[in-house]
C-alpha positions in Angstrom: 7.9 -25.6 -0.1 6.5 -22.8 2.0 8.3 -20.9 4.6 6.8 -19.7 7.8 6.6 -15.9 8.0 7.9 -14.2 11.0 7.7 -10.6 12.2 11.0 -8.8 12.5 11.9 -6.9 15.6 12.9 -3.2 15.5 16.5 -4.2 16.2 16.5 -6.7 13.2 15.0 -4.1 10.9 17.7 -1.6 11.9 20.4 -4.2 11.3 19.0 -4.8 7.8 19.0 -1.1 7.1 22.6 -0.6 8.3 23.7 -3.6 6.3 22.0 -2.3 3.2 23.7 1.1 3.6 27.1 -0.4 4.1 26.8 -2.9 1.2 25.2 -0.9 -1.7 26.6 -3.2 -4.4 24.7 -6.2 -3.1 21.4 -6.6 -4.9 18.4 -8.8 -3.9 17.8 -11.8 -6.1 14.8 -11.7 -8.4 12.8 -14.1 -6.4 12.8 -11.8 -3.4 11.5 -8.7 -5.3 8.0 -8.4 -6.7 7.9 -8.2 -10.5 5.5 -5.2 -10.2 8.1 -3.2 -8.2 10.9 -4.1 -10.6 9.0 -2.9 -13.6 7.9 0.4 -12.2 9.2 3.4 -14.1 10.6 6.3 -12.2 8.7 9.6 -12.8 10.8 12.7 -13.3 9.9 15.7 -11.2 9.9 19.1 -12.9 9.3 21.7 -10.2 9.1 24.7 -12.6 6.5 22.9 -14.7 4.4 22.0 -11.7 4.6 25.5 -10.3 3.4 27.0 -13.6 0.6 24.5 -13.9 -0.5 25.3 -10.3 -0.6 29.0 -11.1 -2.6 28.3 -14.2 -5.1 26.3 -12.3 -5.5 28.8 -9.4 -6.0 31.6 -12.0 -8.7 29.8 -14.1 -10.4 27.4 -11.7 -13.2 29.8 -10.8 -13.7 31.0 -14.4 -14.1 27.7 -16.2 -14.3 23.9 -15.7 -10.8 22.5 -15.9 -11.0 18.9 -17.1 -8.1 16.4 -16.7 -7.6 16.3 -20.5 -7.4 20.1 -20.6 -4.8 20.1 -17.8 -2.7 17.5 -19.5 -2.8 19.6 -22.8 -1.9 22.8 -20.9 1.0 20.9 -19.1 2.4 19.9 -22.5 2.2 23.5 -23.7 3.9 24.8 -20.5 6.6 22.1 -21.0 7.2 23.4 -24.5 7.6 26.9 -23.2 10.1 25.7 -20.6 12.1 23.7 -23.2 11.4 20.3 -21.5 11.7 17.5 -24.0 8.4 15.7 -24.6 10.0 12.3 -24.4 11.2 13.0 -20.9 7.6 13.7 -19.7 5.2 11.0 -18.7 1.6 12.2 -18.5 -0.9 9.8 -17.0 -3.9 10.3 -14.8 -2.2 8.9 -11.7 0.4 11.7 -12.0 -2.4 14.3 -12.4 -4.4 13.0 -9.4 -1.2 13.0 -7.2 -0.4 16.5 -8.4 -3.9 17.7 -7.4 -3.5 16.0 -4.0 -0.1 17.5 -3.3 -1.4 21.0 -4.2 -4.8 20.6 -2.6 -6.6 21.4 -5.9 -10.2 20.3 -6.1 -12.7 21.2 -8.8 -15.9 22.2 -7.2 -19.1 21.7 -9.1 -21.2 24.8 -8.9 -24.9 25.2 -9.4 -25.8 27.3 -12.4 -27.1 30.1 -10.1 -24.2 29.9 -7.7 -21.6 30.1 -10.5 -23.1 33.3 -11.8 -23.3 35.0 -8.4 -21.1 38.0 -7.8 -18.4 37.1 -5.3 -18.0 40.7 -4.0 -21.8 40.8 -3.1 -21.5 37.5 -1.3 -18.8 38.7 1.0 -21.3 40.7 3.0 -23.1 37.5 4.1 -20.0 35.9 5.6 
């Protein structure tokens, strides 16, 4: 049996939101929620850890190539220094890419000649 899909109006959406806020104990049945959404794990956010990693990246990004594997290892080392338990951390590439996007961190591939150029000397050309 298939049900016809309809588009909700803004008023109906607002009524649903107000109802959900007023009735927090009521849960949706399993057939109304996608299995993928139900099985998602929540990611814990550690602002001090992310700030320290960002400072590390900004310090060393122009001196060496920072691979994703190196960044994950460095994050684990920083977490040890901040006494964050390893079992509380979830390191995966999705987290790393989102971290890079949030902080606008991009690794630029430099040509061999460009990477050895003196930055102070290049300032006179700009």
